Structure formats: structure tokens, C-alpha cells
C-alpha positions as CSV (number, residue, x, y, z in Angstrom):
1,M,-0.1,0.0,-0.2
2,T,1.3,3.7,-0.4
3,N,1.6,5.9,1.6
4,Y,0.0,9.2,0.3
5,N,1.0,12.3,3.2
6,S,-0.3,15.5,2.2
7,A,1.5,19.3,3.1
8,F,-1.9,19.9,4.6
9,T,-2.3,19.6,8.3
10,G,-5.2,17.4,9.6
11,A,-6.5,20.9,10.8
12,Q,-6.8,22.1,7.6
13,I,-8.1,18.9,5.8
14,D,-11.6,19.0,9.0
15,A,-11.3,22.6,6.9
16,A,-11.8,21.7,4.1
17,L,-13.9,18.9,4.2
18,T,-16.6,19.2,6.7
19,K,-19.6,22.2,7.0
20,A,-20.1,24.2,10.6
21,D,-22.8,21.1,11.5
22,G,-19.2,18.3,10.9
23,A,-20.9,17.2,7.7
24,V,-18.6,16.0,5.4
25,Q,-19.0,18.2,1.4
26,S,-19.1,16.0,-1.1
27,D,-20.1,17.1,-4.7
28,P,-19.0,14.9,-7.4
29,T,-21.6,17.3,-9.5
30,G,-20.3,17.1,-13.8
31,V,-17.6,14.6,-12.2
32,T,-18.2,11.9,-14.5
33,G,-16.9,8.6,-12.7
34,A,-17.0,10.5,-9.4
35,D,-18.1,8.6,-5.9
36,T,-20.1,11.3,-3.5
37,V,-17.4,10.5,0.1
38,T,-19.9,10.1,3.2
39,N,-17.0,9.2,5.7
40,I,-14.2,10.3,6.8
41,I,-11.9,8.6,9.7
42,T,-8.6,8.2,10.7
43,L,-7.1,5.1,12.2
44,T,-3.7,3.6,12.7
45,Q,-2.3,1.0,9.7
46,A,-3.2,-2.0,11.6
47,E,-5.8,-1.2,12.1
48,Y,-7.0,-0.6,8.3
49,D,-5.1,-4.0,7.8
50,A,-7.9,-5.7,10.1
51,I,-10.6,-4.8,8.2
52,V,-11.9,-7.3,5.8
53,T,-13.7,-4.7,2.7
54,P,-13.1,-0.8,2.9
55,N,-16.1,1.0,2.7
56,S,-16.1,2.7,-0.8
57,T,-17.7,6.4,0.1
58,T,-15.1,7.0,3.0
59,I,-11.6,8.0,3.0
60,Y,-9.7,6.9,5.5
61,M,-6.6,8.5,6.5
62,I,-3.7,6.9,7.8
63,T,-2.1,7.9,10.8
64,A,0.8,6.8,12.7
65,T,0.7,4.3,15.6
């Protein structure tokens, strides 16, 4: 699995991806083949590896243990 690091902090990502009520913002309108994101979670690599079938509408953010 590839580890993609970001120049953004967790707070910047949270601010960009969530509304004031905490709901995930996702609008794939006009993007062919795009899916709506319904959930964003942080977890360790081991926790991710234990997921039998990852949810295709969830963004998983792997954090250090």
C-alpha cells in the first residue's frame, strides 16, 4: 500500500472537508465517474489492515501508531 503524505495539516483538511455541522461535504456533480464521500476517519495502519472490505465512500486517513 502506498503512503501518500500531504503538505496540509489535519486541521486544514478538516476545515476543507467539513461543514459547520460536521457533515462531510461531497459534491461530485459534473465529474464523470466520481463518487460521493460519506465518511472520513483516521485510524492506524493495523486497524485499516483489519478491515475486510473497506467502504468505497469512506476516506481512510492512516495515522502514526
